[in-house]
PASEDO-229745 format. One record per residue (C-alpha): residue in three letters; x, y, z. Coordinates in steps of 0.2 Angstrom, whole numbers, padded with zeros to 4 digits, always signed. Layout:
BEGIN
ALAXYZ;...
END
This chain:
BEGIN
MET+0769+0659+0686;ILE+0773+0641+0686;SER+0773+0631+0702;GLN+0787+0623+0711;GLY+0775+0606+0707;GLN+0772+0610+0688;SER+0786+0612+0683;PHE+0800+0600+0673;PRO+0816+0605+0678;LYS+0836+0602+0670;ARG+0838+0588+0684;ALA+0823+0580+0677;ARG+0829+0578+0661;LEU+0839+0570+0651;ARG+0850+0582+0639;SER+0867+0577+0633;ARG+0869+0567+0619;GLY+0880+0555+0630;GLN+0867+0552+0641;PHE+0856+0548+0627;LEU+0870+0534+0622;GLN+0872+0529+0637;MET+0853+0521+0636;ARG+0860+0508+0624;ASN+0869+0498+0635;GLY+0858+0484+0650;ALA+0843+0497+0645;ARG+0828+0484+0646;ARG+0813+0490+0634;HIS+0794+0491+0633;ARG+0787+0493+0617;CYS+0768+0501+0614;ASP+0760+0505+0603;HIS+0768+0521+0598;PHE+0780+0523+0609;LEU+0797+0513+0616;VAL+0804+0516+0631;VAL+0821+0511+0638;TRP+0825+0512+0656;LYS+0841+0511+0664;ALA+0846+0513+0683;GLY+0855+0530+0684;PRO+0864+0542+0693;PRO+0856+0544+0713;GLY+0842+0558+0714;PRO+0823+0559+0705;ALA+0819+0550+0689;ARG+0825+0558+0672;LEU+0817+0559+0655;GLY+0823+0560+0637;LEU+0813+0561+0623;THR+0816+0555+0604;VAL+0802+0561+0590;SER+0812+0559+0574;ARG+0807+0569+0558;LYS+0799+0551+0550;VAL+0785+0554+0567;ALA+0781+0572+0562;GLY+0782+0586+0557;ALA+0790+0599+0567;VAL+0772+0605+0577;GLY+0769+0587+0579;ARG+0786+0582+0585;ASN+0783+0595+0598;ARG+0765+0591+0604;VAL+0772+0575+0608;LYS+0787+0582+0617;ARG+0773+0588+0628;LEU+0760+0576+0631;ALA+0777+0564+0635;ARG+0782+0577+0645;GLU+0765+0579+0655;VAL+0763+0562+0656;PHE+0780+0560+0666;ARG+0778+0575+0676;ARG+0762+0569+0684;SER+0765+0551+0685;GLY+0783+0556+0696;GLU+0774+0542+0711;LEU+0774+0528+0698;LEU+0794+0529+0693;PRO+0808+0525+0706;PRO+0820+0536+0709;ALA+0838+0533+0702;VAL+0831+0528+0685;ASP+0834+0536+0670;VAL+0819+0535+0656;LEU+0820+0537+0638;VAL+0802+0539+0625;ILE+0806+0536+0606;ALA+0792+0541+0596;GLN+0785+0530+0584;ARG+0775+0534+0567;GLY+0757+0540+0572;ALA+0763+0545+0588;ASP+0757+0562+0583;ARG+0740+0557+0579;GLN+0740+0550+0597;ASP+0726+0559+0610;PHE+0731+0563+0624;SER+0722+0550+0635;SER+0730+0538+0622;VAL+0747+0544+0627;TRP+0742+0544+0644;ARG+0736+0526+0643;GLN+0752+0521+0634;LEU+0766+0529+0645;ARG+0758+0525+0663;GLU+0758+0506+0656;ALA+0777+0508+0652;PHE+0780+0517+0669;GLY+0768+0504+0680;LYS+0783+0491+0673;ILE+0795+0500+0676;SER+0791+0502+0695;ALA+0785+0482+0696;GLY+0804+0478+0690;SER+0811+0490+0703;ALA+0800+0483+0716;ALA+0802+0462+0710;GLY+0822+0469+0715;CYS+0828+0469+0697;ARG+0839+0486+0692;PRO+0829+0493+0678;
END
């Protein structure tokens, strides 16, 4: 059984199409080598993650692997993100061929930018 600290509960996810579409308006962006990270202030509560991995990136196995890796980085990096922020991670071509350390480095850098922007008084 998964302990509470290792789960990825529904309240920590962007789940509906409307939530993903809201990320278009007024959101900030950070481009990594293989990811585009978009963030915006969300409702009160913990930070939430949305993932987009299209068929252009990889087949089903590769897409699922990219999503698993991105969720794990998000889960382990909770201390970097401010509360009440929605984060959308969009995988780019080649993301399926990255190892965990590369995904970790890229997404942690992006999450650090989100945190720095929030700490500097800028609302993400």
